[in-house]
Backbone bond lengths (Angstrom), bond angles and torsions (degrees), N, CA, C in turn:
res aa  C-N    CA-C-N  psi(-1)  N-CA   C-N-CA  omega(-1)  CA-C   N-CA-C  phi
1 M - - - 1.426 - - 1.545 111.48 -
2 G 1.312 114.86 -32.28 1.468 120.33 -179.91 1.496 111.24 -63.67
3 L 1.343 117.88 -38.50 1.454 120.76 178.60 1.531 112.69 -61.76
4 L 1.341 117.00 -39.35 1.415 121.58 -178.66 1.540 113.18 -72.79
5 A 1.324 116.18 -12.69 1.478 119.74 176.06 1.507 111.14 -69.85
6 A 1.287 118.61 -21.56 1.474 124.80 -179.78 1.548 113.21 -76.08
7 V 1.362 117.15 -14.54 1.452 120.81 -175.08 1.529 113.76 -56.87
8 P 1.343 120.00 -49.04 1.455 121.54 -179.71 1.487 112.48 -60.74
9 A 1.333 115.75 -39.89 1.469 118.04 178.47 1.530 112.71 -63.82
10 L 1.305 115.74 -37.95 1.481 121.84 178.22 1.491 109.90 -67.03
11 L 1.361 116.15 -42.05 1.489 117.22 179.95 1.508 113.12 -64.14
12 L 1.318 115.91 -26.55 1.466 119.67 178.37 1.512 112.59 -89.04
13 A 1.298 116.17 -41.06 1.513 119.70 -170.93 1.524 110.28 -72.67
14 G 1.256 119.70 -45.10 1.476 121.99 -176.44 1.508 114.64 -56.40
15 P 1.327 118.87 -56.01 1.459 118.85 175.99 1.541 115.43 -65.22
16 L 1.327 116.35 -34.76 1.479 118.39 176.42 1.548 112.41 -63.40
17 I 1.297 116.17 -45.26 1.460 118.59 178.89 1.530 110.20 -62.78
18 G 1.340 114.52 -41.05 1.478 118.53 178.10 1.533 112.04 -62.97
19 F 1.329 114.03 -40.00 1.488 119.66 -178.20 1.544 111.07 -64.35
20 F 1.359 115.75 -51.29 1.427 120.01 -177.70 1.494 113.51 -71.91
21 G 1.309 116.95 -36.69 1.476 119.00 172.90 1.439 114.93 -63.64
22 G 1.345 114.90 -43.26 1.510 119.65 178.13 1.465 112.15 -68.76
23 Q 1.333 118.64 -35.36 1.471 121.93 177.12 1.473 109.35 -65.34
24 W 1.328 119.16 -42.61 1.469 121.77 -179.93 1.544 109.28 -63.81
25 L 1.316 117.97 -42.89 1.472 121.02 179.02 1.515 111.63 -67.33
26 D 1.336 117.72 -33.80 1.471 120.65 175.52 1.505 111.58 -63.20
27 T 1.287 116.90 -40.38 1.506 119.62 179.38 1.559 109.95 -69.42
28 K 1.313 114.28 -34.64 1.411 118.83 -178.39 1.556 113.87 -71.83
29 F 1.321 116.46 -38.98 1.409 123.00 -178.07 1.509 116.05 -105.86
30 G 1.328 117.73 -6.79 1.440 122.01 179.08 1.556 115.35 68.53
31 T 1.302 113.66 36.29 1.482 119.81 -177.36 1.527 110.97 -106.81
32 D 1.315 120.43 23.29 1.438 123.81 -175.93 1.501 111.98 -49.43
33 P 1.271 123.05 132.24 1.437 136.25 -5.63 1.534 114.63 -104.01
34 W 1.331 117.17 20.80 1.429 120.58 -170.22 1.537 114.91 -67.69
35 L 1.313 118.47 -43.19 1.445 118.58 -179.04 1.547 111.52 -73.75
36 M 1.329 116.12 -31.99 1.491 119.25 173.80 1.518 109.32 -62.16
37 T 1.321 117.51 -47.96 1.456 120.80 179.28 1.528 111.44 -58.98
38 F 1.343 116.15 -46.22 1.458 119.56 -179.65 1.554 107.33 -65.26
39 G 1.266 120.28 -40.78 1.473 123.50 177.06 1.540 112.83 -56.35
40 V 1.308 116.05 -46.52 1.467 119.30 177.81 1.493 111.82 -63.44
41 I 1.326 115.43 -47.41 1.490 117.69 177.98 1.539 113.06 -59.94
42 F 1.330 115.03 -41.61 1.462 120.09 -178.88 1.544 106.15 -69.33
43 G 1.276 120.72 -37.79 1.492 122.70 177.57 1.511 112.24 -61.91
44 I 1.311 115.99 -43.60 1.474 120.59 177.92 1.532 111.15 -63.61
45 A 1.355 115.04 -42.69 1.467 118.29 178.48 1.557 112.05 -66.95
46 A 1.301 116.62 -38.69 1.463 118.35 179.07 1.554 109.33 -68.16
47 A 1.315 117.56 -41.39 1.460 120.65 -179.95 1.546 108.29 -65.50
48 G 1.291 120.40 -39.65 1.476 123.27 178.31 1.504 109.63 -62.78
49 K 1.309 117.46 -42.75 1.443 118.77 -177.53 1.556 111.05 -67.83
50 E 1.329 116.10 -39.23 1.450 120.92 178.01 1.493 111.11 -67.08
51 I 1.312 117.04 -39.02 1.499 120.92 178.05 1.568 109.25 -63.59
52 W 1.333 115.57 -44.55 1.495 119.90 175.26 1.506 112.32 -54.04
53 R 1.343 116.85 -44.77 1.463 121.49 -178.96 1.562 108.70 -65.28
54 L 1.330 116.55 -41.19 1.470 117.83 -178.51 1.551 111.91 -67.93
55 V 1.328 117.17 -37.90 1.441 121.70 -179.46 1.590 106.71 -67.64
56 K 1.291 120.19 -43.85 1.464 121.58 178.91 1.551 110.09 -63.39
57 K 1.323 117.91 -40.73 1.442 121.05 -179.67 1.526 110.32 -67.83
58 A 1.327 117.74 -36.97 1.449 121.76 179.28 1.555 108.95 -69.92
59 E 1.305 119.62 -40.44 1.464 122.72 174.30 1.536 110.18 -58.61
60 Y 1.320 115.01 -45.72 1.468 119.43 -178.81 1.496 112.29 -61.86
61 L 1.361 117.45 -46.23 1.404 123.99 178.33 1.543 111.14 -64.57
62 N 1.290 116.88 -39.22 1.480 120.39 -179.51 1.581 109.74 -68.64
63 R 1.300 115.53 -37.48 1.479 120.16 -179.23 1.574 108.37 -65.91
64 D 1.342 114.96 -40.20 1.481 117.50 -178.69 1.530 111.32 -69.95
65 D 1.337 118.98 -31.36 1.467 122.77 177.46 1.573 111.05 -66.50
66 K 1.275 116.60 -33.29 1.484 121.49 -176.74 1.505 112.01 -76.83
67 E 1.309 118.21 -23.00 1.493 120.36 -175.73 1.435 111.31 -86.95
């Protein structure tokens, strides 16, 4: 259960890091809003992948506890 408590933080942190990182790169390279958009999409994908890993790990640990 503790692993799944990290899901809301991941859902928030991934896209936010992508947004601010992409925004910073956009100002540096003058590519507004392309890198910010890519950063948000990449952040959502990275958060989704990490959530998938956490759910699989929680399922594995729960299965071992029941045996």
